[in-house]
C-alpha positions, 0 to 999 in steps of 0.5 A, a space after each residue: 266797793 266794787 261792782 262787776 259788770 255781767 258782760 267782762 267790763 272794768 269793775 264799777 270802783 267809789 272814785 274816777 279813773 285817773 285820767 277823769 280826775 284829769 278832767 275834772 282838775 282841767 274842768 276847774 282850771 277852765 272854771 277859774 280861767 273863765 271868772 278871771 277873765 270876766 274879771 278882767 273885761 270889767 270895767 275898771 273902777 274909778 279908784 282904779 284907772 286913778 291908780 293906773 294914772 300915777 303909776 303912769 304918771 310917776 314912771 314918766 315923771 321919772 325917765 323925765 328927770 333922768 333925761 334932765 339929770 344927764 342933760 345936767 351933767 353933759 353940760 357941767 362936762 362939756 364947761 369942764 372939758 373946754 375949761 381944759 381945753 383952753 390950758 392947752 398951747 396952741 399951735 403956731 404951727 398949724 394955726 386957729 381957724 374959726 371954723 376948727 373952733 367950731 368943730 372943736 366945741 361941737 366935737 366936745 358936746 356930742 362926747 360929752 353927750 355920750 360920756 353922761 349917757 355912759 355914766 359920766 363921772 354920777 353926777 346925774 345919778 346923785 341928781 336924781 336921787 336927790 331929786 326923786 320923788 321917791 328921795 323925797 318922801 324918805 326924807 321927809 319921814 327923817 329916814 
């Protein structure tokens, strides 16, 4: 249904022009955005706080467990390295000093820590999978 104007203005129709439709869509979006923003401003319920705390604790526990597993792998690799070094015959030409033994031990310790961080022999990953709560929960369900 068109209404024509006498002053040479464009005829009005029953549907708004495309620009007006875009404005209406923008207003609807703004209204939805206000609703979401208002919902976020509301204080979380006790259940929401508890759930957020549980998630945070679980993540922190997982990070701690991963670190402990890497440290355990580093200790194992250090023992392995020490035993391998003990099999090498000592050089009679240069001799052996206590300082040299201490330096070699410190070097081995740092080297094995770096090896464990880089993935090592996979012992840390196996320990983590075995000790993680997710694995324990699945094991309890006989999966």
